[in-house]
All heavy atoms as a GROMACS GRO file, in nm:
protein
  593
    1MET      N    1  -6.635  11.498   7.991
    1MET     CA    2  -6.637  11.514   7.847
    1MET      C    3  -6.780  11.540   7.801
    1MET      O    4  -6.872  11.476   7.848
    1MET     CB    5  -6.581  11.388   7.781
    1MET     CG    6  -6.592  11.391   7.632
    1MET     SD    7  -6.530  11.243   7.554
    1MET     CE    8  -6.357  11.274   7.564
    2LYS      N    9  -6.796  11.631   7.710
    2LYS     CA   10  -6.929  11.660   7.659
    2LYS      C   11  -6.977  11.546   7.569
    2LYS      O   12  -6.898  11.484   7.498
    2LYS     CB   13  -6.927  11.791   7.581
    2LYS     CG   14  -6.904  11.910   7.669
    2LYS     CD   15  -6.930  12.034   7.589
    2LYS     CE   16  -6.930  12.150   7.686
    2LYS     NZ   17  -7.007  12.260   7.639
    3ASP      N   18  -7.108  11.524   7.574
    3ASP     CA   19  -7.167  11.416   7.495
    3ASP      C   20  -7.137  11.429   7.346
    3ASP      O   21  -7.108  11.330   7.280
    3ASP     CB   22  -7.319  11.412   7.516
    3ASP     CG   23  -7.356  11.371   7.657
    3ASP    OD1   24  -7.268  11.325   7.733
    3ASP    OD2   25  -7.475  11.386   7.692
    4ASP      N   26  -7.143  11.552   7.293
    4ASP     CA   27  -7.121  11.569   7.150
    4ASP      C   28  -6.978  11.533   7.110
    4ASP      O   29  -6.955  11.481   7.001
    4ASP     CB   30  -7.159  11.709   7.104
    4ASP     CG   31  -7.086  11.820   7.179
    4ASP    OD1   32  -7.033  11.795   7.289
    4ASP    OD2   33  -7.083  11.933   7.127
    5LEU      N   34  -6.882  11.556   7.197
    5LEU     CA   35  -6.744  11.519   7.168
    5LEU      C   36  -6.727  11.367   7.168
    5LEU      O   37  -6.654  11.312   7.086
    5LEU     CB   38  -6.648  11.584   7.268
    5LEU     CG   39  -6.500  11.563   7.243
    5LEU    CD1   40  -6.460  11.609   7.104
    5LEU    CD2   41  -6.419  11.638   7.347
    6ILE      N   42  -6.796  11.300   7.257
    6ILE     CA   43  -6.792  11.153   7.260
    6ILE      C   44  -6.850  11.097   7.131
    6ILE      O   45  -6.790  11.011   7.066
    6ILE     CB   46  -6.870  11.098   7.382
    6ILE    CG1   47  -6.800  11.137   7.511
    6ILE    CG2   48  -6.885  10.946   7.372
    6ILE    CD1   49  -6.883  11.110   7.636
    7LEU      N   50  -6.966  11.147   7.092
    7LEU     CA   51  -7.030  11.099   6.968
    7LEU      C   52  -6.942  11.127   6.847
    7LEU      O   53  -6.931  11.043   6.757
    7LEU     CB   54  -7.168  11.163   6.951
    7LEU     CG   55  -7.274  11.121   7.053
    7LEU    CD1   56  -7.402  11.200   7.029
    7LEU    CD2   57  -7.300  10.973   7.046
    8LYS      N   58  -6.881  11.244   6.842
    8LYS     CA   59  -6.792  11.280   6.730
    8LYS      C   60  -6.672  11.185   6.725
    8LYS      O   61  -6.634  11.139   6.617
    8LYS     CB   62  -6.747  11.426   6.746
    8LYS     CG   63  -6.646  11.471   6.646
    8LYS     CD   64  -6.712  11.508   6.515
    8LYS     CE   65  -6.614  11.578   6.423
    8LYS     NZ   66  -6.556  11.491   6.322
    9SER      N   67  -6.614  11.156   6.840
    9SER     CA   68  -6.498  11.066   6.844
    9SER      C   69  -6.535  10.925   6.798
    9SER      O   70  -6.460  10.862   6.723
    9SER     CB   71  -6.441  11.061   6.985
    9SER     OG   72  -6.392  11.187   7.024
   10ILE      N   73  -6.650  10.876   6.843
   10ILE     CA   74  -6.694  10.742   6.799
   10ILE      C   75  -6.723  10.744   6.649
   10ILE      O   76  -6.684  10.652   6.577
   10ILE     CB   77  -6.817  10.696   6.879
   10ILE    CG1   78  -6.778  10.674   7.026
   10ILE    CG2   79  -6.878  10.569   6.820
   10ILE    CD1   80  -6.896  10.651   7.119
   11GLY      N   81  -6.790  10.846   6.602
   11GLY     CA   82  -6.818  10.857   6.459
   11GLY      C   83  -6.692  10.861   6.375
   11GLY      O   84  -6.684  10.797   6.269
   12ASP      N   85  -6.590  10.933   6.423
   12ASP     CA   86  -6.463  10.939   6.351
   12ASP      C   87  -6.397  10.801   6.344
   12ASP      O   88  -6.343  10.762   6.240
   12ASP     CB   89  -6.367  11.036   6.419
   12ASP     CG   90  -6.406  11.182   6.401
   12ASP    OD1   91  -6.490  11.213   6.312
   12ASP    OD2   92  -6.352  11.266   6.476
   13ARG      N   93  -6.404  10.727   6.453
   13ARG     CA   94  -6.344  10.593   6.456
   13ARG      C   95  -6.419  10.499   6.362
   13ARG      O   96  -6.357  10.420   6.290
   13ARG     CB   97  -6.344  10.538   6.597
   13ARG     CG   98  -6.265  10.408   6.605
   13ARG     CD   99  -6.230  10.369   6.743
   13ARG     NE  100  -6.139  10.464   6.805
   13ARG     CZ  101  -6.116  10.469   6.935
   13ARG    NH1  102  -6.176  10.384   7.016
   13ARG    NH2  103  -6.033  10.557   6.987
   14ILE      N  104  -6.550  10.507   6.360
   14ILE     CA  105  -6.630  10.424   6.270
   14ILE      C  106  -6.596  10.459   6.125
   14ILE      O  107  -6.576  10.370   6.042
   14ILE     CB  108  -6.781  10.442   6.299
   14ILE    CG1  109  -6.816  10.378   6.434
   14ILE    CG2  110  -6.866  10.382   6.186
   14ILE    CD1  111  -6.956  10.412   6.484
   15ARG      N  112  -6.589  10.588   6.093
   15ARG     CA  113  -6.555  10.632   5.957
   15ARG      C  114  -6.418  10.579   5.915
   15ARG      O  115  -6.400  10.529   5.803
   15ARG     CB  116  -6.555  10.784   5.948
   15ARG     CG  117  -6.516  10.836   5.809
   15ARG     CD  118  -6.508  10.987   5.799
   15ARG     NE  119  -6.635  11.049   5.832
   15ARG     CZ  120  -6.655  11.125   5.941
   15ARG    NH1  121  -6.558  11.149   6.027
   15ARG    NH2  122  -6.773  11.179   5.962
   16GLN      N  123  -6.322  10.589   6.005
   16GLN     CA  124  -6.186  10.542   5.974
   16GLN      C  125  -6.187  10.393   5.940
   16GLN      O  126  -6.128  10.352   5.841
   16GLN     CB  127  -6.095  10.569   6.093
   16GLN     CG  128  -5.955  10.518   6.076
   16GLN     CD  129  -5.870  10.534   6.201
   16GLN    OE1  130  -5.917  10.577   6.306
   16GLN    NE2  131  -5.744  10.498   6.191
   17LYS      N  132  -6.255  10.313   6.022
   17LYS     CA  133  -6.261  10.168   5.997
   17LYS      C  134  -6.335  10.137   5.867
   17LYS      O  135  -6.294  10.048   5.793
   17LYS     CB  136  -6.325  10.096   6.115
   17LYS     CG  137  -6.234  10.089   6.236
   17LYS     CD  138  -6.278   9.977   6.327
   17LYS     CE  139  -6.176   9.951   6.435
   17LYS     NZ  140  -6.062   9.872   6.390
   18ARG      N  141  -6.442  10.212   5.840
   18ARG     CA  142  -6.516  10.189   5.715
   18ARG      C  143  -6.428  10.218   5.595
   18ARG      O  144  -6.420  10.140   5.501
   18ARG     CB  145  -6.640  10.279   5.711
   18ARG     CG  146  -6.710  10.276   5.574
   18ARG     CD  147  -6.823  10.374   5.564
   18ARG     NE  148  -6.792  10.512   5.586
   18ARG     CZ  149  -6.738  10.596   5.495
   18ARG    NH1  150  -6.706  10.552   5.375
   18ARG    NH2  151  -6.718  10.722   5.524
   19LYS      N  152  -6.356  10.329   5.600
   19LYS     CA  153  -6.268  10.367   5.488
   19LYS      C  154  -6.153  10.269   5.472
   19LYS      O  155  -6.113  10.238   5.358
   19LYS     CB  156  -6.216  10.508   5.508
   19LYS     CG  157  -6.321  10.614   5.481
   19LYS     CD  158  -6.262  10.753   5.492
   19LYS     CE  159  -6.364  10.857   5.449
   19LYS     NZ  160  -6.303  10.991   5.446
   20GLU      N  161  -6.099  10.218   5.581
   20GLU     CA  162  -5.991  10.118   5.575
   20GLU      C  163  -6.037   9.995   5.499
   20GLU      O  164  -5.957   9.928   5.434
   20GLU     CB  165  -5.946  10.078   5.715
   20GLU     CG  166  -5.864  10.181   5.787
   20GLU     CD  167  -5.836  10.146   5.932
   20GLU    OE1  168  -5.881  10.038   5.980
   20GLU    OE2  169  -5.772  10.228   6.000
   21GLN      N  170  -6.166   9.965   5.507
   21GLN     CA  171  -6.221   9.847   5.439
   21GLN      C  172  -6.271   9.879   5.299
   21GLN      O  173  -6.319   9.791   5.229
   21GLN     CB  174  -6.332   9.786   5.525
   21GLN     CG  175  -6.276   9.731   5.655
   21GLN     CD  176  -6.380   9.659   5.738
   21GLN    OE1  177  -6.481   9.612   5.687
   21GLN    NE2  178  -6.354   9.650   5.867
   22GLY      N  179  -6.260  10.005   5.259
   22GLY     CA  180  -6.290  10.042   5.121
   22GLY      C  181  -6.437  10.063   5.089
   22GLY      O  182  -6.475  10.064   4.972
   23PHE      N  183  -6.521  10.079   5.190
   23PHE     CA  184  -6.664  10.099   5.166
   23PHE      C  185  -6.697  10.247   5.152
   23PHE      O  186  -6.642  10.330   5.224
   23PHE     CB  187  -6.747  10.046   5.284
   23PHE     CG  188  -6.750   9.897   5.297
   23PHE    CD1  189  -6.685   9.835   5.403
   23PHE    CD2  190  -6.817   9.819   5.205
   23PHE    CE1  191  -6.687   9.698   5.418
   23PHE    CE2  192  -6.820   9.682   5.219
   23PHE     CZ  193  -6.755   9.620   5.324
   24THR      N  194  -6.789  10.277   5.063
   24THR     CA  195  -6.849  10.410   5.062
   24THR      C  196  -6.950  10.414   5.176
   24THR      O  197  -6.992  10.310   5.227
   24THR     CB  198  -6.923  10.439   4.931
   24THR    OG1  199  -7.034  10.348   4.919
   24THR    CG2  200  -6.831  10.429   4.810
   25GLN      N  201  -6.988  10.533   5.213
   25GLN     CA  202  -7.088  10.547   5.319
   25GLN      C  203  -7.218  10.479   5.278
   25GLN      O  204  -7.280  10.407   5.358
   25GLN     CB  205  -7.111  10.696   5.346
   25GLN     CG  206  -7.150  10.727   5.486
   25GLN     CD  207  -7.166  10.876   5.508
   25GLN    OE1  208  -7.245  10.941   5.440
   25GLN    NE2  209  -7.090  10.929   5.602
   26GLU      N  210  -7.258  10.498   5.156
   26GLU     CA  211  -7.384  10.440   5.107
   26GLU      C  212  -7.378  10.287   5.107
   26GLU      O  213  -7.472  10.220   5.153
   26GLU     CB  214  -7.416  10.492   4.967
   26GLU     CG  215  -7.551  10.449   4.917
   26GLU     CD  216  -7.589  10.517   4.786
   26GLU    OE1  217  -7.514  10.601   4.736
   26GLU    OE2  218  -7.697  10.483   4.734
   27ALA      N  219  -7.269  10.231   5.056
   27ALA     CA  220  -7.257  10.085   5.050
   27ALA      C  221  -7.252  10.026   5.191
   27ALA      O  222  -7.316   9.924   5.217
   27ALA     CB  223  -7.131  10.047   4.973
   28PHE      N  224  -7.180  10.091   5.280
   28PHE     CA  225  -7.170  10.038   5.416
   28PHE      C  226  -7.303  10.045   5.488
   28PHE      O  227  -7.341   9.951   5.558
   28PHE     CB  228  -7.061  10.108   5.498
   28PHE     CG  229  -7.046  10.046   5.632
   28PHE    CD1  230  -6.977   9.928   5.646
   28PHE    CD2  231  -7.106  10.101   5.744
   28PHE    CE1  232  -6.966   9.865   5.770
   28PHE    CE2  233  -7.096  10.041   5.868
   28PHE     CZ  234  -7.025   9.922   5.881
   29ALA      N  235  -7.375  10.154   5.472
   29ALA     CA  236  -7.505  10.168   5.536
   29ALA      C  237  -7.597  10.054   5.492
   29ALA      O  238  -7.667   9.994   5.576
   29ALA     CB  239  -7.568  10.303   5.503
   30LEU      N  240  -7.594  10.020   5.366
   30LEU     CA  241  -7.676   9.911   5.314
   30LEU      C  242  -7.635   9.777   5.376
   30LEU      O  243  -7.720   9.701   5.422
   30LEU     CB  244  -7.663   9.905   5.162
   30LEU     CG  245  -7.747   9.800   5.089
   30LEU    CD1  246  -7.896   9.829   5.108
   30LEU    CD2  247  -7.711   9.796   4.942
   31ILE      N  248  -7.506   9.751   5.382
   31ILE     CA  249  -7.456   9.626   5.441
   31ILE      C  250  -7.493   9.616   5.589
   31ILE      O  251  -7.532   9.509   5.637
   31ILE     CB  252  -7.303   9.618   5.424
   31ILE    CG1  253  -7.269   9.593   5.278
   31ILE    CG2  254  -7.242   9.508   5.512
   31ILE    CD1  255  -7.123   9.614   5.244
   32ALA      N  256  -7.482   9.727   5.661
   32ALA     CA  257  -7.509   9.727   5.805
   32ALA      C  258  -7.659   9.732   5.836
   32ALA      O  259  -7.698   9.711   5.950
   32ALA     CB  260  -7.437   9.844   5.872
   33GLY      N  261  -7.740   9.764   5.737
   33GLY     CA  262  -7.885   9.765   5.756
   33GLY      C  263  -7.942   9.898   5.802
   33GLY      O  264  -8.043   9.901   5.872
   34PHE      N  265  -7.877  10.009   5.761
   34PHE     CA  266  -7.924  10.142   5.799
   34PHE      C  267  -7.954  10.226   5.676
   34PHE      O  268  -7.900  10.201   5.568
   34PHE     CB  269  -7.815  10.216   5.879
   34PHE     CG  270  -7.778  10.150   6.007
   34PHE    CD1  271  -7.656  10.086   6.020
   34PHE    CD2  272  -7.864  10.150   6.115
   34PHE    CE1  273  -7.620  10.023   6.139
   34PHE    CE2  274  -7.829  10.089   6.234
   34PHE     CZ  275  -7.707  10.025   6.245
   35GLU      N  276  -8.040  10.325   5.694
   35GLU     CA  277  -8.057  10.425   5.588
   35GLU      C  278  -7.929  10.507   5.584
   35GLU      O  279  -7.866  10.534   5.686
   35GLU     CB  280  -8.175  10.516   5.620
   35GLU     CG  281  -8.309  10.446   5.614
   35GLU     CD  282  -8.423  10.542   5.640
   35GLU    OE1  283  -8.399  10.664   5.655
   35GLU    OE2  284  -8.536  10.494   5.648
   36ARG      N  285  -7.889  10.549   5.464
   36ARG     CA  286  -7.765  10.624   5.450
   36ARG      C  287  -7.765  10.752   5.530
   36ARG      O  288  -7.666  10.790   5.590
   36ARG     CB  289  -7.735  10.655   5.302
   36ARG     CG  290  -7.588  10.693   5.284
   36ARG     CD  291  -7.561  10.814   5.198
   36ARG     NE  292  -7.652  10.923   5.206
   36ARG     CZ  293  -7.637  11.028   5.290
   36ARG    NH1  294  -7.539  11.032   5.376
   36ARG    NH2  295  -7.723  11.126   5.287
   37ALA      N  296  -7.879  10.821   5.536
   37ALA     CA  297  -7.887  10.947   5.610
   37ALA      C  298  -7.861  10.924   5.759
   37ALA      O  299  -7.788  11.001   5.823
   37ALA     CB  300  -8.022  11.013   5.589
   38TYR      N  301  -7.920  10.820   5.815
   38TYR     CA  302  -7.897  10.788   5.956
   38TYR      C  303  -7.750  10.757   5.979
   38TYR      O  304  -7.687  10.809   6.071
   38TYR     CB  305  -7.983  10.668   5.999
   38TYR     CG  306  -7.948  10.616   6.137
   38TYR    CD1  307  -8.002  10.672   6.250
   38TYR    CD2  308  -7.856  10.511   6.152
   38TYR    CE1  309  -7.968  10.626   6.378
   38TYR    CE2  310  -7.821  10.465   6.278
   38TYR     CZ  311  -7.878  10.522   6.390
   38TYR     OH  312  -7.843  10.478   6.514
   39TYR      N  313  -7.695  10.671   5.893
   39TYR     CA  314  -7.556  10.632   5.910
   39TYR      C  315  -7.462  10.753   5.895
   39TYR      O  316  -7.364  10.764   5.969
   39TYR     CB  317  -7.518  10.522   5.812
   39TYR     CG  318  -7.375  10.481   5.830
   39TYR    CD1  319  -7.337  10.405   5.939
   39TYR    CD2  320  -7.277  10.526   5.742
   39TYR    CE1  321  -7.205  10.372   5.960
   39TYR    CE2  322  -7.144  10.493   5.763
   39TYR     CZ  323  -7.109  10.418   5.872
   39TYR     OH  324  -6.978  10.387   5.894
   40GLY      N  325  -7.494  10.843   5.805
   40GLY     CA  326  -7.414  10.965   5.790
   40GLY      C  327  -7.414  11.048   5.917
   40GLY      O  328  -7.311  11.105   5.955
   41ARG      N  329  -7.528  11.056   5.984
   41ARG     CA  330  -7.536  11.130   6.111
   41ARG      C  331  -7.451  11.063   6.219
   41ARG      O  332  -7.391  11.131   6.301
   41ARG     CB  333  -7.681  11.144   6.156
   41ARG     CG  334  -7.764  11.236   6.067
   41ARG     CD  335  -7.900  11.270   6.128
   41ARG     NE  336  -7.980  11.154   6.163
   41ARG     CZ  337  -8.065  11.092   6.081
   41ARG    NH1  338  -8.082  11.136   5.957
   41ARG    NH2  339  -8.136  10.988   6.123
   42VAL      N  340  -7.445  10.930   6.215
   42VAL     CA  341  -7.361  10.857   6.311
   42VAL      C  342  -7.215  10.897   6.291
   42VAL      O  343  -7.145  10.932   6.385
   42VAL     CB  344  -7.378  10.704   6.297
   42VAL    CG1  345  -7.270  10.629   6.374
   42VAL    CG2  346  -7.517  10.662   6.342
   43GLU      N  347  -7.169  10.892   6.167
   43GLU     CA  348  -7.029  10.926   6.139
   43GLU      C  349  -6.996  11.072   6.171
   43GLU      O  350  -6.885  11.102   6.211
   43GLU     CB  351  -6.994  10.896   5.993
   43GLU     CG  352  -6.971  10.750   5.966
   43GLU     CD  353  -6.901  10.725   5.834
   43GLU    OE1  354  -6.870  10.821   5.760
   43GLU    OE2  355  -6.876  10.607   5.805
   44ARG      N  356  -7.092  11.159   6.154
   44ARG     CA  357  -7.068  11.301   6.185
   44ARG      C  358  -7.080  11.330   6.334
   44ARG      O  359  -7.049  11.439   6.378
   44ARG     CB  360  -7.165  11.389   6.106
   44ARG     CG  361  -7.135  11.393   5.958
   44ARG     CD  362  -7.214  11.500   5.883
   44ARG     NE  363  -7.356  11.497   5.906
   44ARG     CZ  364  -7.444  11.420   5.844
   44ARG    NH1  365  -7.402  11.332   5.754
   44ARG    NH2  366  -7.573  11.428   5.870
   45GLY      N  367  -7.125  11.233   6.411
   45GLY     CA  368  -7.134  11.250   6.555
   45GLY      C  369  -7.254  11.329   6.601
   45GLY      O  370  -7.255  11.384   6.710
   46ILE      N  371  -7.359  11.331   6.519
   46ILE     CA  372  -7.480  11.402   6.559
   46ILE      C  373  -7.596  11.308   6.589
   46ILE      O  374  -7.703  11.351   6.628
   46ILE     CB  375  -7.522  11.507   6.454
   46ILE    CG1  376  -7.546  11.444   6.318
   46ILE    CG2  377  -7.419  11.617   6.445
   46ILE    CD1  378  -7.598  11.540   6.214
   47GLN      N  379  -7.572  11.178   6.574
   47GLN     CA  380  -7.673  11.077   6.603
   47GLN      C  381  -7.626  10.993   6.720
   47GLN      O  382  -7.520  10.932   6.715
   47GLN     CB  383  -7.695  10.986   6.481
   47GLN     CG  384  -7.796  10.876   6.501
   47GLN     CD  385  -7.937  10.931   6.516
   47GLN    OE1  386  -7.982  11.009   6.435
   47GLN    NE2  387  -8.004  10.889   6.621
   48ASN      N  388  -7.704  10.991   6.827
   48ASN     CA  389  -7.671  10.907   6.941
   48ASN      C  390  -7.702  10.762   6.906
   48ASN      O  391  -7.811  10.730   6.859
   48ASN     CB  392  -7.750  10.952   7.063
   48ASN     CG  393  -7.699  10.893   7.191
   48ASN    OD1  394  -7.602  10.819   7.193
   48ASN    ND2  395  -7.765  10.927   7.301
   49LEU      N  396  -7.605  10.674   6.926
   49LEU     CA  397  -7.620  10.533   6.893
   49LEU      C  398  -7.681  10.455   7.008
   49LEU      O  399  -7.647  10.478   7.123
   49LEU     CB  400  -7.483  10.471   6.867
   49LEU     CG  401  -7.418  10.499   6.734
   49LEU    CD1  402  -7.273  10.455   6.739
   49LEU    CD2  403  -7.491  10.427   6.625
   50THR      N  404  -7.766  10.360   6.974
   50THR     CA  405  -7.809  10.262   7.074
   50THR      C  406  -7.703  10.152   7.077
   50THR      O  407  -7.621  10.138   6.985
   50THR     CB  408  -7.945  10.199   7.039
   50THR    OG1  409  -7.931  10.122   6.918
   50THR    CG2  410  -8.053  10.305   7.023
   51ILE      N  411  -7.704  10.074   7.182
   51ILE     CA  412  -7.612   9.960   7.192
   51ILE      C  413  -7.635   9.864   7.075
   51ILE      O  414  -7.539   9.813   7.016
   51ILE     CB  415  -7.631   9.886   7.326
   51ILE    CG1  416  -7.593   9.978   7.442
   51ILE    CG2  417  -7.551   9.756   7.330
   51ILE    CD1  418  -7.448  10.018   7.449
   52LEU      N  419  -7.760   9.840   7.040
   52LEU     CA  420  -7.789   9.749   6.930
   52LEU      C  421  -7.732   9.798   6.797
   52LEU      O  422  -7.677   9.721   6.719
   52LEU     CB  423  -7.940   9.727   6.917
   52LEU     CG  424  -8.005   9.649   7.030
   52LEU    CD1  425  -8.156   9.644   7.012
   52LEU    CD2  426  -7.948   9.509   7.039
   53ASN      N  427  -7.744   9.928   6.771
   53ASN     CA  428  -7.690   9.982   6.646
   53ASN      C  429  -7.537   9.983   6.646
   53ASN      O  430  -7.475   9.959   6.542
   53ASN     CB  431  -7.746  10.121   6.618
   53ASN     CG  432  -7.890  10.114   6.573
   53ASN    OD1  433  -7.941  10.007   6.538
   53ASN    ND2  434  -7.959  10.225   6.574
   54LEU      N  435  -7.476  10.007   6.761
   54LEU     CA  436  -7.331   9.998   6.770
   54LEU      C  437  -7.287   9.854   6.740
   54LEU      O  438  -7.189   9.832   6.669
   54LEU     CB  439  -7.283  10.041   6.909
   54LEU     CG  440  -7.132  10.037   6.932
   54LEU    CD1  441  -7.061  10.138   6.842
   54LEU    CD2  442  -7.100  10.064   7.078
   55TYR      N  443  -7.361   9.758   6.791
   55TYR     CA  444  -7.331   9.618   6.764
   55TYR      C  445  -7.345   9.586   6.615
   55TYR      O  446  -7.259   9.519   6.557
   55TYR     CB  447  -7.422   9.526   6.846
   55TYR     CG  448  -7.400   9.381   6.817
   55TYR    CD1  449  -7.292   9.312   6.872
   55TYR    CD2  450  -7.485   9.312   6.732
   55TYR    CE1  451  -7.270   9.178   6.844
   55TYR    CE2  452  -7.464   9.179   6.702
   55TYR     CZ  453  -7.356   9.113   6.758
   55TYR     OH  454  -7.335   8.980   6.728
   56LYS      N  455  -7.451   9.634   6.551
   56LYS     CA  456  -7.470   9.610   6.407
   56LYS      C  457  -7.355   9.669   6.326
   56LYS      O  458  -7.306   9.606   6.231
   56LYS     CB  459  -7.602   9.673   6.359
   56LYS     CG  460  -7.725   9.600   6.404
   56LYS     CD  461  -7.848   9.673   6.353
   56LYS     CE  462  -7.975   9.613   6.406
   56LYS     NZ  463  -8.094   9.688   6.359
   57ILE      N  464  -7.313   9.789   6.362
   57ILE     CA  465  -7.202   9.853   6.290
   57ILE      C  466  -7.074   9.774   6.311
   57ILE      O  467  -7.000   9.747   6.216
   57ILE     CB  468  -7.186  10.000   6.335
   57ILE    CG1  469  -7.304  10.083   6.283
   57ILE    CG2  470  -7.053  10.058   6.287
   57ILE    CD1  471  -7.312  10.223   6.340
   58SER      N  472  -7.046   9.735   6.434
   58SER     CA  473  -6.923   9.660   6.460
   58SER      C  474  -6.924   9.525   6.388
   58SER      O  475  -6.822   9.482   6.335
   58SER     CB  476  -6.900   9.643   6.610
   58SER     OG  477  -6.995   9.557   6.667
   59LYS      N  478  -7.039   9.461   6.384
   59LYS     CA  479  -7.050   9.333   6.315
   59LYS      C  480  -7.021   9.350   6.166
   59LYS      O  481  -6.947   9.273   6.106
   59LYS     CB  482  -7.188   9.273   6.336
   59LYS     CG  483  -7.204   9.134   6.281
   59LYS     CD  484  -7.339   9.075   6.318
   59LYS     CE  485  -7.352   8.936   6.258
   59LYS     NZ  486  -7.482   8.877   6.287
   60ALA      N  487  -7.077   9.455   6.106
   60ALA     CA  488  -7.054   9.482   5.964
   60ALA      C  489  -6.908   9.519   5.937
   60ALA      O  490  -6.854   9.491   5.829
   60ALA     CB  491  -7.147   9.592   5.915
   61LEU      N  492  -6.842   9.581   6.035
   61LEU     CA  493  -6.700   9.617   6.022
   61LEU      C  494  -6.608   9.503   6.062
   61LEU      O  495  -6.486   9.516   6.056
   61LEU     CB  496  -6.668   9.739   6.109
   61LEU     CG  497  -6.723   9.872   6.062
   61LEU    CD1  498  -6.703   9.979   6.168
   61LEU    CD2  499  -6.658   9.914   5.930
   62LYS      N  500  -6.667   9.391   6.106
   62LYS     CA  501  -6.591   9.273   6.150
   62LYS      C  502  -6.494   9.308   6.263
   62LYS      O  503  -6.376   9.274   6.260
   62LYS     CB  504  -6.519   9.209   6.032
   62LYS     CG  505  -6.614   9.156   5.927
   62LYS     CD  506  -6.539   9.093   5.813
   62LYS     CE  507  -6.631   9.028   5.714
   62LYS     NZ  508  -6.704   9.113   5.626
   63CYS      N  509  -6.548   9.380   6.361
   63CYS     CA  510  -6.471   9.413   6.481
   63CYS      C  511  -6.565   9.404   6.600
   63CYS      O  512  -6.682   9.373   6.584
   63CYS     CB  513  -6.410   9.553   6.469
   63CYS     SG  514  -6.527   9.691   6.472
   64THR      N  515  -6.514   9.429   6.717
   64THR     CA  516  -6.598   9.426   6.836
   64THR      C  517  -6.645   9.568   6.868
   64THR      O  518  -6.577   9.666   6.832
   64THR     CB  519  -6.521   9.371   6.958
   64THR    OG1  520  -6.414   9.460   6.988
   64THR    CG2  521  -6.468   9.231   6.930
   65PRO      N  522  -6.758   9.581   6.936
   65PRO     CA  523  -6.801   9.715   6.978
   65PRO      C  524  -6.694   9.785   7.061
   65PRO      O  525  -6.675   9.906   7.050
   65PRO     CB  526  -6.928   9.688   7.061
   65PRO     CG  527  -6.981   9.559   7.008
   65PRO     CD  528  -6.859   9.480   6.972
   66ASP      N  529  -6.621   9.707   7.140
   66ASP     CA  530  -6.515   9.764   7.222
   66ASP      C  531  -6.409   9.836   7.138
   66ASP      O  532  -6.358   9.940   7.177
   66ASP     CB  533  -6.450   9.652   7.305
   66ASP     CG  534  -6.341   9.704   7.395
   66ASP    OD1  535  -6.370   9.791   7.479
   66ASP    OD2  536  -6.225   9.658   7.381
   67GLU      N  537  -6.377   9.783   7.021
   67GLU     CA  538  -6.279   9.847   6.934
   67GLU      C  539  -6.324   9.985   6.889
   67GLU      O  540  -6.241  10.071   6.859
   67GLU     CB  541  -6.251   9.760   6.812
   67GLU     CG  542  -6.176   9.633   6.842
   67GLU     CD  543  -6.156   9.548   6.719
   67GLU    OE1  544  -6.082   9.592   6.628
   67GLU    OE2  545  -6.215   9.440   6.714
   68LEU      N  546  -6.455  10.006   6.884
   68LEU     CA  547  -6.508  10.134   6.838
   68LEU      C  548  -6.516  10.237   6.949
   68LEU      O  549  -6.520  10.358   6.921
   68LEU     CB  550  -6.645  10.114   6.774
   68LEU     CG  551  -6.648  10.021   6.653
   68LEU    CD1  552  -6.790  10.002   6.604
   68LEU    CD2  553  -6.559  10.075   6.541
   69ILE      N  554  -6.521  10.191   7.073
   69ILE     CA  555  -6.539  10.288   7.184
   69ILE      C  556  -6.422  10.291   7.282
   69ILE      O  557  -6.416  10.381   7.366
   69ILE     CB  558  -6.670  10.262   7.260
   69ILE    CG1  559  -6.673  10.124   7.322
   69ILE    CG2  560  -6.790  10.284   7.168
   69ILE    CD1  561  -6.795  10.098   7.411
   70LYS      N  562  -6.331  10.198   7.272
   70LYS     CA  563  -6.220  10.190   7.367
   70LYS      C  564  -6.129  10.313   7.355
   70LYS      O  565  -6.097  10.356   7.245
   70LYS     CB  566  -6.138  10.064   7.340
   70LYS     CG  567  -6.032  10.036   7.443
   70LYS     CD  568  -5.966   9.903   7.416
   70LYS     CE  569  -5.867   9.871   7.525
   70LYS     NZ  570  -5.806   9.741   7.503
   71ASN      N  571  -6.092  10.367   7.469
   71ASN     CA  572  -5.999  10.481   7.478
   71ASN      C  573  -6.044  10.605   7.404
   71ASN      O  574  -5.962  10.680   7.351
   71ASN     CB  575  -5.860  10.440   7.430
   71ASN     CG  576  -5.799  10.331   7.512
   71ASN    OD1  577  -5.817  10.326   7.634
   71ASN    ND2  578  -5.728  10.239   7.448
   72ILE      N  579  -6.173  10.627   7.400
   72ILE     CA  580  -6.223  10.752   7.341
   72ILE      C  581  -6.177  10.866   7.432
   72ILE      O  582  -6.202  10.863   7.552
   72ILE     CB  583  -6.377  10.749   7.327
   72ILE    CG1  584  -6.421  10.649   7.223
   72ILE    CG2  585  -6.431  10.888   7.293
   72ILE    CD1  586  -6.378  10.677   7.081
   73PRO      N  587  -6.108  10.964   7.373
   73PRO     CA  588  -6.054  11.074   7.458
   73PRO      C  589  -6.161  11.159   7.521
   73PRO      O  590  -6.269  11.171   7.474
   73PRO     CB  591  -5.969  11.154   7.361
   73PRO     CG  592  -6.009  11.114   7.224
   73PRO     CD  593  -6.078  10.982   7.234
   0.00000   0.00000   0.00000
């Protein structure tokens, strides 16, 4: 699988979970401790995540990092 497809799939899953919880991108970025522009790149799949940032996002979404990356096609 190409790296960009992996990042896009993870970003889509993060976006879905954020929307399920009713957060705007801007509000969620603030809660998770990121600049909105950086967080937007994560959701679009153009920003490679570090393990620490994946953990911060999962913590803010009240899920585990595994839920965000498990079974990525």
